[in-house]
C-alpha positions as CSV (number, residue, x, y, z in Angstrom):
1,M,15.3,7.2,-16.8
2,K,12.2,7.8,-14.8
3,L,9.7,5.0,-14.5
4,Y,6.2,5.2,-12.9
5,P,5.6,2.4,-10.4
6,E,2.7,1.0,-12.3
7,K,4.9,0.5,-15.4
8,L,7.5,-1.5,-13.5
9,T,6.1,-5.0,-14.4
10,A,6.0,-4.2,-18.1
11,S,9.5,-2.8,-17.9
12,L,10.9,-5.8,-16.2
13,A,9.3,-8.1,-18.8
14,R,11.4,-6.2,-21.4
15,G,14.6,-6.7,-19.4
16,L,16.4,-5.9,-16.2
17,A,18.2,-2.6,-15.8
18,G,21.6,-2.4,-14.3
19,L,20.7,0.1,-11.6
20,Y,17.5,1.1,-9.8
21,L,16.8,4.0,-7.5
22,V,13.5,3.6,-5.5
23,S,12.6,6.7,-3.5
24,G,9.6,7.6,-1.3
25,D,8.1,7.7,2.1
26,E,5.5,5.0,1.7
27,P,7.3,1.9,3.1
28,L,4.8,-0.7,1.9
29,L,4.8,0.4,-1.8
30,Q,8.6,0.9,-1.7
31,Q,9.0,-2.6,-0.3
32,E,6.8,-4.2,-3.0
33,I,8.7,-2.5,-5.8
34,C,12.0,-3.6,-4.4
35,D,10.6,-7.2,-4.0
36,E,9.6,-7.2,-7.7
37,I,13.0,-6.1,-8.8
38,R,14.8,-8.5,-6.5
39,N,12.7,-11.4,-7.7
40,K,13.3,-10.6,-11.4
41,A,17.1,-10.3,-10.7
42,K,17.0,-13.7,-9.0
43,A,15.2,-15.2,-11.9
44,E,17.8,-13.8,-14.3
45,G,20.6,-15.5,-12.3
46,F,21.7,-12.8,-9.9
47,V,21.6,-15.2,-7.0
48,E,24.3,-13.7,-4.8
49,R,23.1,-10.7,-2.9
50,D,25.0,-8.2,-0.7
51,L,22.7,-6.0,1.4
52,F,24.0,-2.7,3.0
53,H,22.1,-0.5,5.5
54,V,23.7,2.9,5.0
55,E,23.5,5.1,8.1
56,A,25.9,7.5,9.8
57,G,29.4,6.0,10.1
58,F,28.8,3.4,7.3
59,D,32.0,1.7,6.1
60,W,32.1,2.6,2.4
61,Q,35.1,0.4,1.9
62,S,32.8,-2.6,2.3
63,L,30.8,-1.4,-0.7
64,H,34.0,-1.0,-2.7
65,Y,35.0,-4.6,-1.8
66,S,31.5,-5.9,-2.9
67,L,31.7,-4.1,-6.2
68,N,35.0,-5.7,-7.0
69,S,34.4,-9.3,-5.8
70,L,32.2,-12.2,-6.7
71,S,32.0,-15.5,-4.8
72,L,33.4,-18.6,-6.3
73,F,29.9,-20.0,-6.9
74,A,28.2,-17.0,-8.5
75,E,28.8,-15.1,-11.7
76,K,26.2,-12.4,-11.1
77,K,25.4,-10.4,-8.0
78,L,22.7,-8.1,-6.7
79,I,24.0,-5.2,-4.5
80,E,21.3,-3.6,-2.5
81,L,21.7,-0.4,-0.5
82,R,19.1,1.0,1.9
83,L,19.9,4.6,2.5
84,S,18.5,6.1,5.7
85,S,18.8,9.6,4.2
86,A,18.8,11.2,0.7
87,K,21.5,13.6,2.0
88,Q,25.0,12.2,1.7
89,T,28.4,13.5,2.5
90,E,31.0,14.1,-0.2
91,K,32.8,10.9,0.7
92,A,29.5,8.9,0.5
93,G,28.7,10.6,-2.8
94,A,32.0,9.6,-4.3
95,A,31.4,6.0,-3.3
96,L,27.8,6.0,-4.7
97,M,29.0,7.5,-8.0
98,A,31.2,4.4,-8.4
99,L,28.0,2.4,-8.7
100,A,27.3,4.1,-12.1
101,E,30.2,2.1,-13.5
102,A,29.1,-1.3,-12.2
103,G,29.6,-4.1,-14.8
104,D,27.0,-6.3,-16.5
105,D,27.5,-9.0,-13.8
106,L,26.0,-6.6,-11.2
107,V,22.6,-5.2,-10.6
108,V,22.4,-2.4,-8.1
109,L,19.2,-1.6,-6.1
110,I,19.1,1.5,-4.0
111,S,16.1,2.5,-1.8
112,L,16.0,5.8,-0.1
113,P,13.5,8.3,1.4
114,K,11.7,10.9,-0.6
115,L,14.0,13.1,-2.6
116,D,14.0,16.8,-2.0
117,A,15.3,19.4,-4.5
118,A,18.7,19.5,-2.9
119,A,19.1,15.7,-3.2
120,K,18.2,15.8,-6.8
121,R,20.9,18.4,-7.5
122,A,23.6,16.2,-5.8
123,K,26.4,15.0,-8.1
124,W,26.0,11.4,-7.0
125,F,22.3,11.4,-7.7
126,K,22.6,12.9,-11.1
127,S,25.3,10.4,-12.0
128,L,23.2,7.4,-11.0
129,E,20.0,8.8,-12.5
130,A,21.8,9.2,-15.8
131,V,22.6,5.5,-16.1
132,G,19.8,4.0,-14.0
133,T,16.1,3.8,-13.5
134,L,14.4,6.1,-11.0
135,I,11.1,5.0,-9.5
136,Q,9.5,7.6,-7.2
137,V,6.9,6.2,-4.9
138,W,4.1,8.6,-3.8
139,P,1.4,8.0,-1.2
140,I,-2.0,6.8,-2.6
141,E,-4.4,9.7,-2.6
142,A,-8.0,9.2,-1.5
143,K,-9.3,9.6,-5.0
144,D,-6.9,7.0,-6.4
145,L,-7.4,4.4,-3.6
146,P,-10.4,2.6,-5.0
147,R,-8.6,2.0,-8.3
148,W,-5.5,0.8,-6.5
149,L,-7.5,-1.6,-4.5
150,E,-9.4,-2.8,-7.5
151,Q,-6.1,-3.6,-9.3
152,R,-4.9,-5.7,-6.3
153,F,-8.1,-7.8,-6.6
154,K,-7.7,-8.1,-10.4
155,R,-4.1,-9.4,-9.9
156,K,-5.6,-12.3,-8.0
157,Q,-8.3,-12.9,-10.6
158,C,-11.0,-11.6,-8.4
159,S,-13.4,-8.7,-8.8
160,I,-15.2,-6.4,-6.3
161,D,-18.6,-4.6,-6.6
162,R,-18.4,-0.9,-6.9
163,D,-20.2,-0.3,-3.6
164,A,-18.0,-2.8,-1.8
165,L,-14.9,-1.1,-3.3
166,L,-15.9,2.3,-2.0
167,A,-16.8,0.9,1.4
168,L,-13.4,-0.8,1.6
169,A,-11.6,2.3,0.5
170,A,-13.3,4.4,3.2
171,R,-12.3,1.9,5.9
172,V,-8.6,1.7,5.0
173,E,-7.8,5.2,3.7
174,G,-4.4,6.4,4.9
175,N,-3.4,2.9,6.1
176,L,-2.0,0.9,3.2
177,L,-0.7,-1.9,5.4
178,A,-4.2,-2.5,6.7
179,A,-5.5,-2.2,3.1
180,V,-3.3,-5.0,1.9
181,Q,-4.2,-7.2,4.9
182,E,-7.9,-6.7,4.4
183,V,-7.7,-7.4,0.7
184,D,-5.9,-10.7,1.5
185,R,-8.4,-11.6,4.2
186,L,-11.3,-11.0,1.8
187,L,-9.7,-13.1,-0.9
188,L,-9.1,-16.0,1.5
189,A,-12.7,-15.9,2.8
190,A,-14.3,-15.4,-0.6
191,K,-16.5,-18.2,-1.8
192,T,-16.8,-16.8,-5.3
193,N,-14.5,-14.6,-7.4
194,T,-16.6,-11.5,-6.8
195,I,-16.5,-9.6,-3.5
196,G,-19.8,-7.9,-2.4
197,L,-20.7,-5.1,-0.1
198,A,-22.0,-7.5,2.6
199,Q,-18.6,-9.2,2.8
200,V,-16.8,-5.9,3.3
201,Q,-19.3,-4.6,5.9
202,G,-19.2,-7.9,7.8
203,S,-15.5,-8.5,8.0
204,V,-13.5,-5.2,7.5
205,A,-12.9,-3.0,10.5
206,D,-12.4,0.7,10.2
207,H,-8.6,1.2,9.8
208,A,-8.7,4.6,8.2
209,R,-6.1,7.2,9.3
210,Y,-6.5,10.8,8.6
211,D,-4.5,14.0,9.0
212,V,-5.5,17.6,9.2
213,F,-4.4,18.3,5.7
214,Q,-6.7,15.7,4.3
215,W,-9.5,17.4,6.1
216,L,-8.6,20.8,4.6
217,D,-8.4,19.3,1.1
218,A,-12.0,17.9,1.5
219,L,-13.2,21.3,2.6
220,F,-11.5,23.2,-0.2
221,M,-13.0,20.8,-2.7
222,G,-16.5,21.4,-1.3
223,K,-16.9,17.8,-0.1
224,A,-18.9,18.3,3.0
225,A,-19.6,14.7,3.8
226,R,-16.0,13.7,3.4
227,G,-14.9,16.6,5.5
228,L,-17.1,15.5,8.4
229,R,-15.9,11.9,8.0
230,V,-12.2,13.0,8.2
231,L,-12.9,15.3,11.1
232,N,-14.7,12.5,12.9
233,G,-11.6,10.3,12.2
234,L,-9.3,12.9,13.7
235,H,-11.6,13.0,16.8
236,Q,-11.6,9.3,17.2
237,E,-7.8,9.2,16.9
238,G,-7.5,11.7,19.7
239,T,-6.0,14.5,17.6
240,E,-5.5,17.6,19.7
241,V,-8.1,20.3,18.9
242,L,-5.5,23.1,19.2
243,L,-3.4,21.3,16.5
244,I,-6.3,21.5,14.2
245,T,-7.2,25.1,15.0
246,G,-3.5,26.1,14.6
247,V,-3.3,24.7,11.1
248,L,-6.8,26.0,10.1
249,S,-6.0,29.5,11.5
250,R,-2.8,29.7,9.3
251,E,-4.8,28.6,6.2
252,L,-7.6,31.1,6.9
253,R,-5.2,34.0,7.4
254,S,-3.5,33.1,4.1
255,L,-6.9,33.0,2.3
256,I,-8.0,36.3,3.8
257,E,-4.7,37.9,2.6
258,I,-5.3,36.6,-0.9
259,L,-8.8,38.0,-1.0
260,E,-7.6,41.4,0.3
261,D,-5.0,41.4,-2.4
262,A,-7.6,40.5,-5.0
263,A,-9.5,43.6,-4.2
264,D,-6.7,45.6,-5.9
265,K,-6.3,43.2,-8.8
266,N,-8.0,40.0,-9.9
267,L,-8.1,36.6,-8.1
268,S,-5.8,34.9,-10.5
269,A,-3.1,37.6,-10.0
270,A,-3.5,37.5,-6.3
271,L,-3.0,33.7,-6.3
272,Q,0.1,34.1,-8.4
273,S,1.5,36.6,-5.9
274,A,0.7,34.3,-3.0
275,R,2.9,31.6,-4.5
276,I,0.5,28.8,-3.9
277,W,1.9,25.3,-4.5
278,P,0.7,24.5,-8.1
279,K,-0.9,21.2,-7.1
280,R,-2.9,23.0,-4.5
281,K,-3.8,26.1,-6.5
282,P,-7.0,24.7,-8.1
283,L,-8.3,23.8,-4.6
284,V,-7.6,27.2,-3.2
285,Q,-9.2,28.9,-6.2
286,K,-12.3,26.8,-5.9
287,L,-12.8,27.8,-2.3
288,L,-12.2,31.5,-2.8
289,Q,-14.6,31.6,-5.7
290,R,-17.5,30.6,-3.4
291,S,-16.3,32.6,-0.3
292,S,-16.4,36.2,0.6
293,L,-13.9,38.1,2.7
294,G,-16.5,38.5,5.4
295,D,-17.2,34.7,5.4
296,L,-13.6,33.8,6.0
297,T,-13.0,36.6,8.6
298,A,-16.1,35.4,10.6
299,L,-14.9,31.7,10.5
300,H,-11.4,32.8,11.6
301,S,-13.0,34.6,14.6
302,R,-14.8,31.4,15.6
303,L,-11.5,29.7,16.2
304,S,-11.0,31.8,19.3
305,E,-14.3,30.4,20.5
306,V,-13.0,26.9,20.0
307,D,-9.8,27.7,21.8
308,A,-11.8,29.1,24.8
309,M,-13.9,25.9,24.9
310,V,-10.7,23.7,25.0
311,K,-9.2,25.8,27.8
312,G,-12.5,25.7,29.8
313,A,-13.1,29.4,29.5
314,K,-16.3,28.9,27.6
315,A,-19.0,26.2,27.7
316,G,-19.6,24.1,24.6
317,D,-18.3,21.3,22.5
318,P,-15.2,22.4,20.4
319,W,-15.7,19.5,18.0
320,A,-19.3,20.6,17.2
321,V,-18.0,24.1,16.4
322,L,-15.3,22.6,14.2
323,A,-18.0,20.6,12.4
324,E,-19.9,23.8,11.8
325,I,-16.8,25.4,10.4
326,S,-16.2,22.3,8.3
327,L,-19.6,22.6,6.7
328,A,-19.3,26.3,6.2
329,L,-15.9,26.1,4.4
330,S,-17.2,23.3,2.2
331,G,-20.1,25.5,1.1
332,Q,-22.8,24.0,3.2
333,T,-25.1,25.8,5.6
334,I,-27.2,23.0,7.1
335,A,-27.5,22.4,10.8
336,V,-25.0,19.9,12.3
337,S,-25.2,17.6,15.4
338,P,-22.2,17.2,17.6
339,L,-19.7,14.6,16.6
340,P,-19.9,11.3,18.6
341,D,-17.7,11.0,21.7
342,R,-14.5,9.2,20.6
343,H,-14.8,6.7,23.4
344,H,-18.5,5.9,23.0
345,G,-19.5,6.8,19.4
């Protein structure tokens, strides 16, 4: 059975399952989910706990022994496995499949990295998913971060003003550990049960972390201000300009090819032929509907200008040119000032 992370608390209130699979690449969220399951198991009398860190060379016989033995002092046991990889050998798969037949006196909790298509097809995984509860943990997207933060305040019987919430989200985006720490600090310092903008501005540092793909998503969505904020974040973090131009060049070439293909058919058919990832397709379509082939070709040619600046072959600030490209791709044509120096701005 698949279970959304936000439904876990209600599910545990109805009863504890015999086996849980918790997968994902967001350590904090994965840890919190496992903590909640672990605490419920302890409250239900599963006081004995065997923990196994499964890496290359793991002794699977030790798991077999744990499955078939209880201490003299406990009638129930929690067996916890932390898999370093979702890809397992045939021997490991056979041992894992035995967990599907664990008795009522055992609860099994397996945490593992994000599952790819191959892992989901594995016999051991299908066997465990058929009898257990699968919880897939996904990173919190920027658009969902304010609601996620608000829920954390609500769980502590505290509220936060809308402006304060948005300011907090902007300062901790991409860094959930910092987000949790800042929420806890605000709660400790709060003199009332409502957090205001002044408290956030006065006590929360900028912990936001960005990647190039967050920047591209902002541009594709036409969010010029966010695009510049993410680009500035990349600048402050010391991201290599050539890394940014490399990713952007690949994206622009792909967009140009789609528009060239659309000249012989319609845009929808061209997008279908390009095999765009379904989740990303609306973003690509939105950008292409407001861009011409000439626009994209001109922007792509400007990347060589940026590369020349980085290599010292041309005078100018490569970050300023990237900012201009950022605005153009997001549908803006206003003038732009250079981004602040990352050591002084």
